[in-house]
KETIMI-747066 format. One record per residue: x, z, y of N, C-alpha, C, CB in turn; residue in one letter; residue number from 1. Coordinates in nm, 3 decimals, padded with zeros to 5 digits. Atoms other than C-alpha are relative to their C-alpha. Glycine has a CB too. Example, Ala and Ser with C-alpha at 12.3 -4.5 7.8 and 13.67 -1.06 7.14 Angstrom:
! KETIMI-747066
       nxx       nzz       nyy      caxx      cazz      cayy       cxx       czz       cyy      cbxx      cbzz      cbyy   aa     i
    00.089    00.000   -00.119    01.230    00.780   -00.450    00.090    00.000    00.120   -00.099    00.125    00.003    a     1
   -00.082   -00.006   -00.119    01.367    00.714   -00.106   -00.077    00.073    00.109    00.041   -00.142    00.046    s     2
This chain:
! KETIMI-747066
       nxx       nzz       nyy      caxx      cazz      cayy       cxx       czz       cyy      cbxx      cbzz      cbyy   aa     i
    00.155   -00.007    00.094    00.073    14.955    02.541   -00.131   -00.047    00.089   -00.039    00.180   -00.054    m     1
    00.149    00.035   -00.070   -00.251    14.778    02.625   -00.070    00.087    00.032   -00.088   -00.066   -00.067    c     2
    00.101   -00.090   -00.057   -00.433    14.989    02.848   -00.109   -00.097    00.077    00.075    00.113    00.104    n     3
    00.061    00.051   -00.068   -00.643    14.707    02.984   -00.048   -00.141   -00.062    00.065    00.006    00.109    l     4
    00.016    00.145    00.046   -00.852    14.368    02.831   -00.098   -00.013    00.070   -00.019   -00.042   -00.145    y     5
    00.109    00.104   -00.066   -01.094    14.117    02.915   -00.101   -00.050   -00.133    00.093   -00.157    00.080    r     6
    00.086    00.072    00.082   -01.420    14.014    02.756   -00.091   -00.081    00.098   -00.079    00.096   -00.097    l     7
    00.095    00.128   -00.066   -01.610    13.701    02.917   -00.125   -00.038   -00.070    00.080   -00.139    00.001    e     8
    00.092    00.083    00.079   -01.821    13.578    02.627   -00.110    00.118   -00.031    00.075   -00.077   -00.145    k     9
    00.115   -00.062    00.032   -02.166    13.728    02.585   -00.028    00.000   -00.153   -00.107   -00.061    00.075    g    10
    00.064   -00.065    00.133   -02.338    13.871    02.248   -00.008   -00.138   -00.080   -00.168    00.088    00.021    p    11
    00.046    00.103    00.100   -02.479    13.531    02.127    00.128   -00.116    00.012   -00.171   -00.068    00.044    e    12
   -00.065    00.112    00.019   -02.173    13.331    02.179    00.099    00.075   -00.103    00.059   -00.076    00.137    a    13
   -00.057   -00.059    00.118   -01.989    13.603    01.974   -00.061   -00.017   -00.114    00.015    00.123    00.010    i    14
    00.068   -00.026    00.150   -02.238    13.608    01.710    00.021   -00.144   -00.042   -00.182    00.056   -00.008    r    15
    00.017    00.091    00.051   -02.222    13.229    01.679    00.138   -00.043   -00.046   -00.072   -00.073    00.074    a    16
   -00.119    00.020    00.053   -01.828    13.245    01.637   -00.010    00.032   -00.126    00.098    00.062    00.059    l    17
   -00.002   -00.089    00.139   -01.871    13.479    01.341   -00.109   -00.100   -00.085   -00.064    00.193    00.022    f    18
    00.070    00.087    00.112   -02.139    13.248    01.216    00.075   -00.130   -00.052   -00.138   -00.049    00.056    a    19
   -00.089    00.110    00.044   -01.890    12.957    01.185    00.090    00.038   -00.072    00.056   -00.069    00.090    t    20
   -00.080   -00.045    00.083   -01.715    13.155    00.964   -00.073    00.075   -00.131    00.086    00.082    00.078    r    21
    00.103   -00.048    00.056   -02.032    13.241    00.786   -00.012    00.123   -00.038   -00.022   -00.058   -00.082    q    22
    00.037   -00.129   -00.008   -02.043    13.585    00.872   -00.132    00.017    00.079    00.108    00.074    00.057    m    23
    00.092   -00.024   -00.052   -02.364    13.719    00.963    00.017    00.148    00.109   -00.092   -00.002   -00.112    s    24
   -00.042   -00.114   -00.072   -02.376    13.949    01.259   -00.148    00.038    00.088    00.146   -00.041    00.102    l    25
    00.124   -00.029   -00.075   -02.659    14.175    01.401    00.043    00.113    00.085   -00.128    00.036   -00.092    s    26
    00.003   -00.060   -00.129   -02.745    14.393    01.683   -00.096    00.153   -00.039   -00.077   -00.122    00.126    y    27
    00.056   -00.114    00.010   -02.843    14.736    01.553   -00.079    00.104    00.116    00.094    00.051   -00.049    p    28
    00.060   -00.041   -00.096   -02.881    14.899    01.882   -00.076   -00.070    00.144    00.080    00.070    00.020    e    29
    00.045    00.126   -00.109   -03.016    14.581    02.060    00.093   -00.083    00.043   -00.053    00.044    00.128    g    30
   -00.104    00.129   -00.030   -02.855    14.289    02.210    00.082    00.093    00.123   -00.095   -00.183    00.067    i    31
   -00.075   -00.055   -00.116   -02.566    14.455    02.420   -00.020   -00.087    00.128    00.153    00.008   -00.034    p    32
   -00.001    00.048   -00.102   -02.571    14.355    02.792    00.175   -00.019    00.032   -00.091    00.086    00.090    n    33
   -00.153    00.015   -00.027   -02.189    14.230    02.824    00.006   -00.088    00.096    00.090   -00.047   -00.114    i    34
   -00.069    00.074   -00.126   -02.082    14.114    03.164    00.120   -00.008    00.016   -00.026    00.043    00.112    e    35
   -00.147   -00.001    00.011   -01.761    13.950    03.204    00.062    00.095    00.120    00.058   -00.159    00.010    p    36
   -00.039   -00.120   -00.095   -01.556    14.209    03.331    00.159    00.041   -00.101   -00.158    00.157    00.007    r    37
   -00.112   -00.075    00.066   -01.209    14.393    03.229   -00.039    00.141   -00.034    00.125    00.004    00.091    d    38
    00.045   -00.127    00.033   -01.239    14.672    03.043    00.119    00.103   -00.014   -00.080   -00.010   -00.125    i    39
   -00.128   -00.094   -00.012   -00.986    15.008    03.085   -00.058    00.117   -00.092    00.046    00.055    00.175    a    40
    00.001   -00.119    00.045   -00.934    15.323    02.901   -00.122    00.041    00.018    00.089    00.078    00.050    i    41
    00.097   -00.065   -00.015   -01.249    15.489    02.829   -00.160   -00.076    00.039    00.053    00.087    00.091    s    42
    00.122    00.049   -00.048   -01.489    15.213    02.944   -00.070   -00.030   -00.170    00.026   -00.153    00.121    d    43
    00.087    00.045    00.116   -01.740    15.084    02.681    00.029   -00.148   -00.050   -00.151    00.010    00.044    q    44
   -00.036    00.120    00.032   -01.623    14.796    02.493   -00.076   -00.060   -00.144    00.151    00.008   -00.005    g    45
    00.058    00.085    00.123   -01.746    14.534    02.198    00.079    00.017   -00.112   -00.008   -00.152    00.025    s    46
   -00.083   -00.021    00.135   -01.660    14.610    01.854   -00.115   -00.070   -00.107    00.041    00.191   -00.039    i    47
    00.084    00.056    00.121   -01.780    14.443    01.533    00.072    00.079   -00.119    00.008   -00.182   -00.020    v    48
   -00.042   -00.104    00.094   -01.777    14.657    01.230   -00.093   -00.044   -00.130   -00.029    00.166    00.063    r    49
    00.110    00.019    00.098   -01.954    14.658    00.875   -00.130    00.070    00.026    00.046    00.042   -00.129    q    50
    00.127   -00.049   -00.072   -02.309    14.732    00.933    00.010    00.153   -00.087   -00.167   -00.116   -00.027    a    51
    00.053   -00.161    00.044   -02.431    15.115    00.849   -00.105   -00.028   -00.100   -00.073    00.102    00.135    r    52
    00.111    00.028    00.120   -02.740    14.968    00.692   -00.015   -00.144   -00.054   -00.146    00.038    00.051    e    53
    00.024    00.150    00.034   -02.746    14.669    00.482    00.115   -00.071   -00.041   -00.054   -00.077    00.113    g    54
   -00.083    00.124    00.026   -02.553    14.367    00.431    00.056   -00.051    00.159   -00.105   -00.127   -00.086    i    55
   -00.067    00.082   -00.129   -02.329    14.197    00.725    00.081    00.077    00.096   -00.108   -00.065    00.090    g    56
   -00.098   -00.084   -00.101   -02.180    14.323    01.031   -00.072    00.022    00.110    00.134   -00.068    00.046    l    57
    00.084   -00.003   -00.136   -02.298    14.447    01.362    00.108    00.011    00.119   -00.113    00.139    00.006    e    58
   -00.076   -00.014   -00.131   -02.175    14.444    01.715   -00.068    00.133    00.058   -00.018   -00.141    00.107    l    59
    00.054   -00.138   -00.128   -02.226    14.762    01.931    00.090    00.022    00.089   -00.024    00.161   -00.054    v    60
   -00.066   -00.013   -00.072   -02.092    14.892    02.217    00.065    00.164    00.007   -00.065   -00.056    00.096    q    61
   -00.069   -00.121    00.010   -01.843    15.189    02.193    00.104    00.055    00.117    00.068   -00.014   -00.121    r    62
   -00.102   -00.040   -00.078   -01.603    15.404    02.406    00.131   -00.036   -00.028   -00.004    00.117    00.007    r    63
   -00.131    00.002    00.040   -01.246    15.275    02.421    00.122    00.137    00.004    00.040   -00.106    00.081    w    64
   -00.097   -00.094    00.001   -01.043    15.576    02.326   -00.042    00.134   -00.082    00.035    00.029    00.142    s    65
    00.066   -00.139    00.057   -01.094    15.929    02.161    00.100    00.105    00.061   -00.007    00.013   -00.187    w    66
   -00.030   -00.109   -00.027   -00.955    16.260    02.279    00.091    00.058   -00.105   -00.108    00.063    00.023    p    67
   -00.116   -00.054    00.098   -00.583    16.338    02.104    00.019    00.137   -00.009    00.132   -00.048    00.037    g    68
   -00.028   -00.133    00.021   -00.480    16.673    01.993    00.038    00.077    00.152    00.122    00.005   -00.112    p    69
   -00.007   -00.027   -00.127   -00.340    16.724    02.331   -00.088   -00.020    00.139    00.089   -00.044    00.009    g    70
    00.094   -00.023   -00.089   -00.625    16.630    02.538    00.016   -00.169    00.042    00.030    00.137    00.118    g    71
   -00.058    00.074   -00.032   -00.457    16.309    02.610   -00.082   -00.158   -00.078    00.141    00.055   -00.027    k    72
    00.104    00.070    00.065   -00.687    15.980    02.517    00.099   -00.103   -00.116   -00.105   -00.091    00.129    p    73
   -00.062    00.094    00.091   -00.579    15.775    02.213   -00.032   -00.132    00.012   -00.023    00.030   -00.124    v    74
    00.056    00.130    00.003   -00.638    15.420    02.288    00.077   -00.099   -00.042   -00.043   -00.036    00.111    f    75
   -00.112    00.100    00.078   -00.326    15.244    02.093    00.031    00.099   -00.116    00.158   -00.050    00.100    n    76
   -00.053   -00.080    00.137   -00.246    15.366    01.725    00.120   -00.111   -00.040   -00.143    00.022   -00.145    f    77
   -00.140    00.110    00.074    00.065    15.244    01.560   -00.034   -00.030   -00.120    00.160    00.066   -00.025    r    78
    00.049    00.030    00.153   -00.017    15.049    01.225    00.106    00.020   -00.095   -00.049   -00.150   -00.022    s    79
   -00.131    00.025    00.134    00.341    15.061    01.028   -00.025    00.134   -00.076    00.203   -00.009    00.064    e    80
    00.011   -00.093    00.101    00.327    15.252    00.707   -00.149    00.065   -00.019    00.102    00.104    00.029    g    81
    00.145   -00.088    00.036   -00.073    15.322    00.703   -00.102   -00.127   -00.048   -00.078    00.100    00.165    r    82
    00.117    00.103    00.050   -00.365    15.152    00.519   -00.121    00.007    00.078   -00.045    00.026   -00.149    d    83
    00.120    00.005   -00.055   -00.651    15.248    00.699   -00.127   -00.051   -00.068    00.019   -00.063    00.100    f    84
    00.076    00.013    00.125   -00.908    15.299    00.414   -00.128    00.018    00.051    00.036    00.099   -00.117    a    85
    00.141   -00.019   -00.039   -01.202    15.356    00.652   -00.004   -00.027    00.147   -00.057    00.145   -00.035    n    86
    00.014   -00.023   -00.169   -01.328    15.313    01.024    00.062   -00.125    00.032    00.085    00.144    00.081    g    87
   -00.060    00.139   -00.090   -01.188    14.914    01.047   -00.114   -00.046    00.089    00.046   -00.145   -00.107    r    88
    00.085    00.027   -00.067   -01.337    14.756    01.318    00.088   -00.154    00.082   -00.049    00.144    00.084    c    89
   -00.046    00.121   -00.079   -01.262    14.424    01.532   -00.034    00.016    00.148   -00.067   -00.133   -00.056    l    90
    00.042   -00.010   -00.128   -01.226    14.486    01.922   -00.008   -00.140    00.044    00.088    00.086    00.085    v    91
    00.058    00.179   -00.022   -01.382    14.144    02.052    00.070   -00.007    00.161   -00.238   -00.035    00.000    i    92
   -00.049    00.002   -00.091   -01.163    14.037    02.333    00.044   -00.157    00.053    00.088    00.093   -00.022    a    93
   -00.042    00.137   -00.037   -01.095    13.698    02.563    00.150    00.001    00.002   -00.059   -00.047    00.140    d    94
   -00.174   -00.008   -00.061   -00.742    13.825    02.696    00.029    00.156   -00.006    00.028   -00.063    00.194    a    95
   -00.020   -00.151   -00.015   -00.538    14.169    02.702    00.107   -00.024    00.087    00.032    00.098   -00.137    f    96
   -00.118   -00.035   -00.124   -00.277    14.270    02.980    00.104    00.062   -00.032   -00.041    00.084    00.111    y    97
   -00.151   -00.096   -00.035    00.075    14.405    02.985    00.032    00.021    00.129    00.135   -00.064   -00.049    e    98
   -00.041   -00.004   -00.163    00.232    14.537    03.293    00.158    00.021   -00.049   -00.083    00.153    00.120    f    99
   -00.169   -00.016   -00.024    00.629    14.541    03.382    00.010    00.016    00.116    00.100   -00.112   -00.034    t   100
   -00.038   -00.032   -00.086    00.826    14.649    03.608   -00.014   -00.113    00.114    00.106    00.047   -00.034    a   101
    00.030    00.130   -00.097    00.766    14.451    03.941    00.111   -00.082    00.061   -00.077    00.043    00.122    a   102
   -00.107    00.072   -00.047    00.991    14.163    04.041    00.060    00.017    00.122   -00.028   -00.109   -00.004    h   103
   -00.047   -00.040   -00.188    00.989    14.277    04.426    00.029    00.138   -00.024   -00.146   -00.014    00.151    d   104
   -00.094   -00.135    00.030    01.229    14.609    04.428   -00.098    00.087    00.118    00.214   -00.018    00.045    p   105
    00.080   -00.069   -00.105    00.977    14.699    04.749   -00.126    00.050   -00.066   -00.035   -00.097    00.123    k   106
    00.112   -00.003    00.069    00.653    14.666    04.550   -00.011    00.143   -00.087   -00.001   -00.129   -00.085    s   107
    00.033   -00.122    00.072    00.510    15.016    04.396   -00.066   -00.030   -00.120   -00.082    00.091    00.076    k   108
    00.085    00.048    00.125    00.276    14.815    04.140    00.089   -00.088   -00.063   -00.143   -00.076    00.031    k   109
   -00.042    00.093    00.125    00.370    14.651    03.861   -00.050   -00.121   -00.025   -00.024    00.056   -00.115    k   110
    00.020    00.121   -00.010    00.370    14.303    03.756   -00.081   -00.003   -00.099    00.103   -00.082    00.002    d   111
    00.114   -00.047    00.070    00.043    14.253    03.561    00.019   -00.151   -00.093   -00.162    00.039    00.106    r   112
   -00.026    00.130    00.082    00.069    13.945    03.264   -00.101   -00.033   -00.073    00.109    00.004   -00.088    w   113
    00.135    00.018    00.116   -00.279    13.797    03.065    00.071   -00.079   -00.095   -00.158   -00.090    00.056    r   114
   -00.040    00.093    00.117   -00.227    13.691    02.740   -00.121   -00.026   -00.087    00.118    00.064   -00.092    f   115
    00.154    00.053    00.070   -00.510    13.478    02.591    00.066   -00.103   -00.140   -00.121   -00.125    00.148    e   116
   -00.018    00.077    00.122   -00.513    13.283    02.233    00.012   -00.147    00.085   -00.139    00.019   -00.124    a   117
   -00.032    00.114   -00.044   -00.348    12.948    02.315   -00.107   -00.103   -00.047    00.133   -00.027   -00.039    s   118
    00.101    00.130    00.068   -00.660    12.762    02.128   -00.100    00.048    00.114   -00.070    00.006   -00.204    d   119
    00.145   -00.072   -00.117   -00.900    12.971    02.423   -00.075    00.033   -00.075   -00.095   -00.090    00.112    g   120
    00.153   -00.054    00.104   -01.098    13.136    02.122    00.025    00.170    00.075    00.027   -00.008   -00.260    g   121
   -00.035   -00.146    00.024   -01.144    13.519    02.102    00.097    00.052   -00.074   -00.087    00.056   -00.046    l   122
   -00.100   -00.073    00.096   -00.921    13.782    01.972   -00.094    00.070   -00.067    00.118    00.094    00.062    f   123
    00.062   -00.141    00.098   -01.035    14.015    01.704    00.119    00.059   -00.006   -00.072   -00.022   -00.171    g   124
   -00.145   -00.090   -00.010   -00.783    14.279    01.784   -00.054    00.108   -00.114    00.046    00.086    00.188    i   125
    00.075   -00.073    00.112   -00.792    14.513    01.475   -00.006    00.152    00.069    00.089   -00.007   -00.166    a   126
    00.015   -00.140   -00.065   -00.905    14.868    01.574   -00.074    00.102   -00.099   -00.089   -00.013    00.140    g   127
    00.070   -00.103    00.065   -01.042    15.199    01.435   -00.109    00.027    00.103    00.091    00.126   -00.038    l   128
    00.109   -00.080   -00.059   -01.387    15.372    01.509    00.018    00.162   -00.083   -00.165   -00.089   -00.031    v   129
    00.000   -00.128    00.066   -01.397    15.739    01.462   -00.119    00.080    00.078    00.153    00.076    00.009    r   130
    00.088   -00.105   -00.039   -01.686    16.014    01.534    00.079    00.126    00.085   -00.069    00.052   -00.137    s   131
   -00.073   -00.118   -00.063   -01.587    16.242    01.797   -00.130    00.091    00.033    00.102   -00.044    00.146    t   132
    00.107   -00.114   -00.061   -01.768    16.552    01.955   -00.084   -00.098    00.101    00.087    00.150    00.098    e   133
    00.065    00.060   -00.138   -01.867    16.306    02.250   -00.086   -00.156   -00.056    00.156   -00.041    00.137    a   134
    00.071    00.097    00.065   -02.000    16.029    02.006    00.114   -00.090   -00.072   -00.095   -00.079    00.105    g   135
   -00.098    00.065    00.048   -01.821    15.733    01.853    00.100   -00.041    00.057   -00.032   -00.074   -00.044    e   136
   -00.098    00.076   -00.075   -01.520    15.586    01.993    00.108   -00.071   -00.096    00.071    00.096    00.101    a   137
   -00.087    00.081    00.074   -01.247    15.336    01.889    00.134   -00.015    00.108   -00.080   -00.150   -00.045    f   138
   -00.138   -00.005   -00.054   -00.885    15.278    01.924    00.062   -00.140   -00.053    00.088    00.141   -00.054    t   139
   -00.031    00.115    00.037   -00.691    14.943    01.907    00.169    00.053   -00.090   -00.002   -00.114    00.152    m   140
   -00.124    00.004    00.073   -00.381    14.922    01.646    00.085   -00.106    00.057   -00.022   -00.023   -00.147    l   141
   -00.113    00.094   -00.057   -00.038    14.773    01.750    00.089   -00.008   -00.111    00.079    00.054    00.135    t   142
   -00.113    00.029    00.069    00.263    14.640    01.587    00.109   -00.045    00.067   -00.024   -00.079   -00.088    v   143
   -00.102    00.041   -00.053    00.591    14.527    01.645   -00.019   -00.141    00.099    00.089   -00.012   -00.112    a   144
    00.022    00.131   -00.090    00.568    14.244    01.958    00.040   -00.131   -00.095    00.107    00.005    00.150    p   145
   -00.053    00.125    00.062    00.575    13.879    01.827    00.081   -00.083    00.119   -00.130   -00.092   -00.066    g   146
   -00.066    00.079   -00.101    00.784    13.623    02.041   -00.059   -00.021    00.125    00.023   -00.115   -00.045    p   147
    00.058    00.039   -00.150    00.536    13.556    02.325   -00.029    00.102    00.051   -00.120   -00.086    00.016    d   148
    00.006   -00.081   -00.101    00.476    13.904    02.410    00.139    00.080    00.002   -00.123    00.085   -00.013    v   149
   -00.122   -00.092    00.014    00.836    14.071    02.322    00.106   -00.006    00.166    00.100   -00.071   -00.159    a   150
   -00.088   -00.007   -00.152    00.992    13.965    02.674   -00.067    00.112    00.085   -00.010   -00.159    00.101    a   151
    00.121   -00.035   -00.071    00.674    14.163    02.822    00.003    00.161   -00.046   -00.146   -00.098   -00.049    y   152
    00.023   -00.152    00.055    00.676    14.484    02.591    00.044    00.010   -00.133   -00.153    00.049    00.000    h   153
   -00.045   -00.047    00.178    00.814    14.663    02.262   -00.121    00.014   -00.087    00.080    00.167   -00.018    n   154
    00.068   -00.031    00.087    00.485    14.683    02.105   -00.118   -00.126    00.084   -00.024    00.179   -00.022    r   155
    00.069    00.072   -00.019    00.175    14.472    02.083   -00.132    00.053   -00.060    00.052   -00.109   -00.034    q   156
    00.136   -00.004    00.062   -00.200    14.485    01.989    00.003   -00.088   -00.124   -00.114   -00.049    00.102    v   157
   -00.001    00.061    00.121   -00.248    14.377    01.639   -00.136   -00.108   -00.015    00.004    00.120   -00.110    a   158
    00.092    00.084   -00.011   -00.430    14.056    01.667   -00.019   -00.090   -00.128    00.026   -00.069    00.114    i   159
    00.067    00.062    00.136   -00.641    13.951    01.329   -00.025   -00.122    00.020   -00.129    00.059   -00.050    v   160
    00.025    00.131    00.001   -00.622    13.604    01.272   -00.167   -00.023   -00.064    00.123   -00.070   -00.090    a   161
    00.138    00.014    00.022   -00.986    13.473    01.240   -00.055   -00.026   -00.177   -00.038   -00.128    00.099    p   162
    00.004   -00.004    00.120   -00.945    13.384    00.880    00.017    00.123   -00.077    00.074   -00.079   -00.031    t   163
    00.006   -00.125    00.062   -00.882    13.740    00.815   -00.104    00.100    00.033    00.114    00.055    00.019    e   164
    00.127   -00.126   -00.059   -01.187    13.898    00.991   -00.040    00.080   -00.126   -00.170   -00.078    00.071    w   165
    00.057   -00.035    00.122   -01.353    13.930    00.673    00.050    00.099   -00.064   -00.003   -00.090   -00.079    a   166
   -00.056   -00.073    00.102   -01.131    14.063    00.450    00.092    00.140    00.112    00.113   -00.124   -00.112    a   167
    00.018   -00.116   -00.097   -01.012    14.322    00.755   -00.119    00.073    00.002    00.015   -00.040    00.127    w   168
    00.149   -00.093   -00.041   -01.378    14.457    00.782   -00.052    00.052   -00.125   -00.136   -00.097    00.075    l   169
    00.071   -00.042    00.115   -01.487    14.456    00.430    00.150    00.075   -00.095   -00.095   -00.155   -00.082    d   170
   -00.091   -00.043    00.090   -01.122    14.609    00.306    00.040   -00.046   -00.110   -00.021    00.088   -00.026    h   171
   -00.049    00.057    00.098   -01.055    14.377    00.058    00.113   -00.056   -00.002   -00.066   -00.065   -00.032    s   172
   -00.144    00.058   -00.019   -00.705    14.303    00.193    00.053    00.139    00.040    00.024   -00.134    00.125    m   173
   -00.055   -00.102   -00.073   -00.463    14.594    00.259    00.062   -00.046    00.142    00.101    00.065   -00.087    t   174
   -00.052    00.051   -00.156   -00.367    14.647    00.636    00.133   -00.053   -00.019    00.011    00.125    00.122    s   175
   -00.176    00.066    00.013    00.016    14.568    00.558   -00.035   -00.135   -00.009    00.113    00.049   -00.154    r   176
    00.018    00.165    00.063   -00.120    14.208    00.448   -00.032   -00.068    00.120   -00.134   -00.033   -00.124    n   177
    00.072    00.064   -00.097   -00.305    14.160    00.759    00.055    00.005    00.149   -00.129    00.055   -00.006    i   178
   -00.039   -00.088   -00.126   -00.143    14.377    01.072    00.143   -00.050    00.016   -00.010    00.178   -00.023    l   179
   -00.154    00.081   -00.031    00.155    14.124    01.191   -00.006    00.000    00.151    00.020   -00.183   -00.067    q   180
   -00.031    00.012   -00.144    00.318    14.035    01.518   -00.068   -00.157    00.002    00.187    00.020    00.048    p   181
    00.037    00.164   -00.044    00.130    13.716    01.660    00.095   -00.111   -00.031   -00.012   -00.014    00.157    s   182
   -00.117    00.096   -00.001    00.332    13.409    01.553    00.012   -00.072    00.146   -00.022   -00.116   -00.120    p   183
   -00.046    00.028   -00.100    00.526    13.253    01.819   -00.119   -00.159    00.062    00.172   -00.016   -00.038    a   184
    00.047    00.112   -00.089    00.329    12.994    02.071   -00.161    00.020   -00.031    00.070   -00.167   -00.043    d   185
    00.171   -00.020    00.047   -00.036    13.148    01.934   -00.041    00.071    00.161   -00.037    00.146   -00.179    s   186
    00.073   -00.097   -00.136   -00.047    13.341    02.286    00.039   -00.092    00.134    00.088    00.193    00.021    l   187
   -00.016    00.092   -00.142   -00.080    13.168    02.646    00.004    00.121    00.106   -00.151   -00.124    00.036    k   188
   -00.005   -00.102   -00.105    00.072    13.410    02.908    00.029   -00.040    00.157    00.105    00.094   -00.044    v   189
   -00.012    00.013   -00.124    00.014    13.413    03.281    00.006    00.108    00.085   -00.081   -00.067    00.032    t   190
   -00.014   -00.101   -00.092    00.075    13.609    03.596   -00.155    00.034    00.040    00.097   -00.047    00.124    a   191
    00.152   -00.031   -00.043   -00.243    13.786    03.661    00.005    00.085    00.128   -00.087    00.086   -00.122    a   192
   -00.036   -00.078   -00.143   -00.323    13.943    04.030   -00.028    00.120   -00.021   -00.075   -00.039    00.130    p   193
    00.012   -00.157    00.054   -00.301    14.328    04.037   -00.130    00.029    00.042    00.112    00.117    00.063    r   194
């Protein structure tokens, strides 16, 4: 499961991308200080969701993962058979990583693979945001792997096509119609340094 992703673009680039889709994006908590970096479980990550006040969307920073019933972090959540009637968000990312057993049998570290959009654009990964005792947190939804991911992992994060961002966020389309494996050749895969 995805336990590491990367965001390199800043808030104005994210706002401009949403503007090209006629989607208004605000910063209700101030413009976030987004530094290019890898984001791990329990780090703060950028999400876009329906605005709490008024019309439009908002970009906020929230913790990636909430505590599960056994105390383990819920950072990925299976989407099959669920509709997600509330709490939908988009996790904004430039890339995500998957790990496989090392090709070198002497190595104790796993091989790391970086997945980027073939067109070089940003991802809107389907997510859920929930209130917890420690504040709001989000998780990423997963689906069966598409052809570009299947050789590396048996699941993948649910990447929402930009044409469906509004439908995902405003609940105008059921999640079953949106959350699908990525089509072939939509992802570029490269070996990433460990």
